[in-house]
C-alpha positions as CSV (number, residue, x, y, z in Angstrom):
1,M,0.0,0.0,0.0
2,N,1.5,3.3,-1.0
3,T,0.7,6.9,-0.2
4,S,-1.5,7.7,-3.2
5,A,-3.7,4.7,-2.4
6,L,-4.1,5.8,1.2
7,L,-5.0,9.4,0.1
8,W,-7.6,8.1,-2.4
9,I,-9.1,5.8,0.3
10,V,-9.4,8.7,2.8
11,L,-11.0,10.9,0.1
12,F,-13.6,8.4,-1.0
13,S,-14.3,7.3,2.6
14,S,-14.9,10.9,3.6
15,V,-17.2,11.5,0.7
16,G,-19.0,8.3,1.6
17,L,-19.5,9.4,5.2
18,G,-21.0,12.6,3.9
19,F,-23.4,10.7,1.6
20,F,-24.3,8.3,4.4
21,I,-25.1,11.1,6.8
22,Y,-27.1,13.0,4.2
23,G,-29.0,9.8,3.1
24,R,-29.8,8.9,6.7
25,R,-31.1,12.4,7.6
26,Q,-33.1,12.9,4.4
27,K,-34.3,9.2,4.4
28,A,-32.9,8.9,0.8
29,V,-31.9,5.4,-0.1
30,V,-29.5,6.1,-3.0
31,P,-27.1,8.4,-1.2
32,L,-27.2,6.1,1.9
33,I,-26.3,3.0,-0.1
34,C,-23.6,4.9,-2.1
35,G,-22.2,6.3,1.1
36,L,-21.9,2.8,2.6
37,T,-20.4,1.5,-0.6
38,L,-17.8,4.3,-0.8
39,M,-16.7,3.6,2.8
40,V,-16.4,-0.1,2.4
41,Y,-15.2,-0.9,-1.2
42,P,-11.6,0.5,-0.8
43,Y,-10.8,-2.5,1.5
44,F,-11.5,-4.9,-1.3
45,V,-9.9,-3.1,-4.3
46,S,-6.1,-3.0,-4.5
47,N,-5.6,-1.5,-8.0
48,I,-5.4,2.3,-7.8
49,I,-6.9,2.9,-11.3
50,L,-9.9,0.7,-10.5
51,L,-10.2,2.3,-7.0
52,V,-10.4,5.8,-8.6
53,A,-12.8,4.7,-11.4
54,I,-15.2,3.0,-9.0
55,G,-15.0,5.9,-6.6
56,F,-15.9,8.5,-9.2
57,V,-18.8,6.4,-10.5
58,L,-20.2,6.0,-7.0
59,M,-19.8,9.7,-6.3
60,V,-21.8,10.8,-9.3
61,F,-24.3,8.0,-9.2
62,P,-26.6,9.8,-6.6
63,Y,-26.6,12.9,-8.8
64,F,-28.1,11.1,-11.8
65,I,-30.3,8.5,-10.0
66,R,-33.0,10.1,-7.7
67,I,-35.4,7.7,-6.0
C-alpha cells in the first residue's frame, strides 16, 4: 500500500461518510447505499486505477439517480 492509495481511500471514505449522513437524515436510499459502498469498497480493491474509477462512479451515481 502506497501513499497515493491511502489518500484516495481517505478521500472516498470521507465523501462516503457525507453521503451516508445525508441519506440517513433525508431518508434517501440512493445516497445512503452509495455512502456505505464508498466507505467499504476500498478495503477490497487494491488496483489504484480501479479504485479511482469505482469511486468517481459511486460519487456521481446519486446525482443522476434520484429515487
